[in-house]
N, C-alpha and C positions, 0 to 999 in steps of 0.2 A: 708750610706743610699742610696747614688746615685748608688753604685754598686748593692745593693739589689734590688733597683727599676729597674735597667737594667735587672737583673736576672729574675724578675717576668714578665717584659715586653716581654722578649724572650720566656718565657713559655707560656704567653698569645697568642703571635703571632703563636707559634707552635700549640697550641690548636685550634686556629681559623683556621689555615691552614688544620688541620686534619678534622675539621667540614666541611670546604669548600670542601675538597676532598671527604668526605663521601657523601655530598649533591650532588656533581657532579656525583659520581658513581651511586647514587640512581636514579638521573635523567636519566643517560645513561641506567640503567637497565629497565626503564619504556618503554614498547613497545606501540607505537601509531598506531592504525589501522584506515585506511581511509575506511569508510563504506558508500557505496552509498545506498540510500533508497528513497522510496516514501511513507513511513509511514506518518501519520498525525503529524503535529508539536506537538500537545498536547500528543502524545504517546512517543516521542523521549526521553524526560528527564527521564521518569520512566524506560524505557528499559536500557538506558545508566547507570543510577545509580545502578540498580539491578545487571547488569552484572559486572560492575567495583567493586562493593562491594565483589562479590564472586571471582573475578579475579584481585587482587590488583596490579599485575604487568602489566596490559594491560588497555589502555584507548581507547575510541572510539572517532573519529572525524567524525561527520556526514557530508555527502554531500547530501542535500535533494532537490528533484525537483519532478515534475509530472512523472508518469510512462514512458510515451513516450519519454520525454526528457532524463531521466536516461538511458533508453534502447539505444537510439541513441548515447549518450555520451560514453557508454561502448563499443559499436561497433566501434565508431570513434577512440577510444584509444587502439584498439586491439594490435597494434604493439608496443605501449608504455603505458602499463596499469598504471593508477594512483590509482585505487582502489585495496584494498586487498580483500574485500568481498562485497557482496550485501546482504542486509537483509531488507525485507519488500518491495519486488517488485512483481508485478503480476506474477503468474506462467506462463502465456502465454508469458511473456517477458523472463523469465528464460529459457523457451524452445527455444526461438529465440536465446538467448545467447549460448545455448548448440549447436545449429546448426552452429554457428560461431566458435565453438571450444574454447569458453572463460571460461569454467568451469572446475574445478579440482574435480574428483570424491573423495568422502570421506563419510564413514559411521560413523556418530557421535554416541556417547554413548547414549544408551536408544532408539535407532532407532526402536527396536521391539515394542515399546509402541505407535508409531505413526500410525494413521489410514492409511491403504494402499492407499486411495485416496489422501493423503496428502504427498506423496513422489514419487520420481522417482522410477519406478518398478525395475530398475537394482539392482543387489546384492549390489554393491557399488554405491550409488546414486550420481548423479550430483547436485541434488537440494533436499531440504526438505521443506515442507510447514509448516507454523506457525499458521495461522488463516484464516478465510474466511470472505468476506464481500458480501453483497447481494443487488441485485437491488430492489429499492423501488420508490414509487411516493411520493414526499413531497407536500402535498396539503394544501395551506393556506386557512383555513376556513373563516377567516374574509374577505379576498379579494374575495373569491368565492361567499360569501353572497352578497357583494356589487355589484358584476357583474352578479349575478343570474346564477352561473355556477354549473352544476351538479357534483356530486362526482363520479369519475371513479372507476370502480371495476376491469376492465381488461386493458391490454395494448392497445387493439384495441379500447377501449372507447376513448383513447386520440386522435383519428382521427376525433372526433366530431368537426365540424366547429365552435361550440360555444367557443372552446379554442383558436381560432386564435390569435396569438400574445401573448399568456399567458403562453407558455411553454419555459423553458430553459433547456439545456442539455450540458454535457461535450463533447468536441471534442475528438473523439476516437483515433486520432493520438497522441495527447498530453497527454491524460488522460487514465489510466487503467480503471477507472470507465466508461468512455465513450465507450471504446472498449468492456468492459464487457456487456453493454447493447446490442450493435450491434451484437456481437457474439451470445448472448443468443437468440435474436430474430431470427437470421438466422437459428439457430439450433432448436428453438421451432416451427417455422412455415415452415421451409424449405427455401431455398434461394429465389425461385421465389416469394413466398408469403411474405417472410421477407422483401424483397426490396419493394414490393407493400405497405406493412404496413408503412415502413419508408418514402416512397414517400408521403403518406397521412399525416403522423406525421409531416413531414417537412413543410407542409402548415401552421401548427399551431405553429411551433417553432419560437421564436423571435430571438434567438441567440444561438450559440454554443460557450461555454467558455473553455478556456485552463486550467481548474482545475477540479479535481474530486469533491471537496466539495463546490465550488462556487455556482452551481445551487441550491443546497439545502439552502445555506445561503441567497441568494437573494430572494428566494421564502419565506423563513421564515420572512424576513424583509418586505414582501408585495410588492416588486418591480414587481413580477410576481405571478400569482396564483399557478403555478405548476413548481416544479424543479425536474429533474431526479437526485435523490440523494441516496446514499447507506444507509443501515439500521443504521449503527453506528452514522453517522453524523445526521441523522434525530432524533435519540434517544437523542443525546446531545442537539440539538437545542430545542426540546420539553421540555427537563428537564430545560433548561434555561428560559422557559416561552413563547416560540414562539407559536402563535396560529395555529398550524399545525396538520394535521392528517397524520400518516405514513401508506400509503396504500401498502399492499403486494398483488399485482394482483393475482387473483385466477387461471389465465390461465397458470402460470408458473413463477417460481422465478429463474432468472439467478443469477450466482454468480461467484466469482473468489477467489483465495487465495493468501495471502502474502506468499512469500517463500524466502529462503536464499541459498547462495552458495559461493564457494571460487573462486575468480578470478585468472585465470591462469597467472602466472608471478609474483605473490606476493613473496616478499622476507621475509615474516613474517609468514610462513606457520604454525609453531607451535602455534603462538598466534591466528591465524585465526581458527585453529582446536578447540581451547578453546572456541572461539565465537560460532562455530557450535555446540559443545557439550552443551554449555549453552542454545543456542537458541532453541534446541529441548528437553530441560530438563523439568521435571515436574514443577520446579519453574517457568520457562519461560511460560509454558502453563497455569499455574494458572494466571499469569499476563496477557497473551493474553485473557484468558477467562473472566477476570474482565471487559473487554471493548469490547469484540467481541461475537457475537452470536454463532460462531462455532470456536473451537480450534482443533489443530492437534491431540492431545490426547483426545479421546472420553470421554465425561463427565466432562471436565474441564471448559467448558464455562457456565457462569451463565446467566439466562435470563436478557436481557437488559430492562431497563424501557421503557414502552409504546410500547413494541414489544411482539409478541407471544412467548411463551416459548418453542415451538417445531420447531424452525427455521431449525434445521439441517435436520429434516424429510421432510420439505417443499421444499427444494431446488431441482431444476431439475438436471437430469443427463446431464453433459456436456462433450464434447470431447475437452479437452484443447489442445491436440496435433494437432487436426484438425484446431483449431483456430490459433495456432502458425504458422502452415505450410501455412495457407492461409491469414495470417495477412496482408502482403504487398498488395496482390490482393484486399482484402476487403477494406483496407484503400484507395487505389487508386480509387475504384469504389465509395466509400462513398464521397470522395472529389469531384469527378466529378459531383455527383448528388447534394450535399448539401453544398459544401464549400463556397458558396456565402454568407452564413449567419454566417460565423465564425468570432469571435472577432479578431481584429488585434493582432499579436503576439508581446509581449514585446521585445524590442531590448536588 
């Protein structure tokens, strides 16, 4: 019996060793991608799950921060890149990364279905867009009624002295949302008039926050009457019961797009190409379109709650290349004029 027991023990150990070796091989076969992003936290889980379900050998490790922070981080890491890809960063930032030679050209599968304005025009693009987000005014109707504040209909209405201390906005150097507003105003009105408008707006701004979604959130809570917030965040806050109106100013709707690209220096190029293929696929665009007013493949976006159904036709024509080329100059001038009201940066 003792000999038989020893025999079975040896077989069991051998079997366990095989299982352990199999598990180790499986773990080694799994490719982990480090993906830098500025997508909203409530989007990341769904995108990761959907991609990994269709690509079982690849997992995503997100590194998330505001657009300006992610952009600066990628540039700082140029000589020793830590990211494999960027997915969900403002296209104006992708263009800046392109200027620094940080992107690998790649034409993902299904590229022909992507709207021309949602991709690098080169035959083999450096970046491909995913979805758009749009400038809006988040107006707290309860607070406005308490303070007897009028409802704005245009951007220039926000220069009304009645709003003094009642407006919050994102810092354009930290936040892609903040830069989206500044770039849109400069293109909508021209630089001279655009800066004049922002001078007047600044008199009414209480603070500039280092987050794209924070101004909408604090306005929804009633801490301020008005937050400069993008359309998607406003829709979600109103759906949650916030007493807000999402105003789409009639003088022009600025916008920006989330985009993706491959970071030069990645050692996982085959896996990153799978990410690019999936990120521009019909499946991904349906997912984008479930939470965005504009998706890269036309017709894939569903109308968001509490927003007009024709958002794509309302957005203004913008020169993203101009915005990227002039980004440093614009931010320096903005900081010189308005930086005194910026929130302290978190260490």
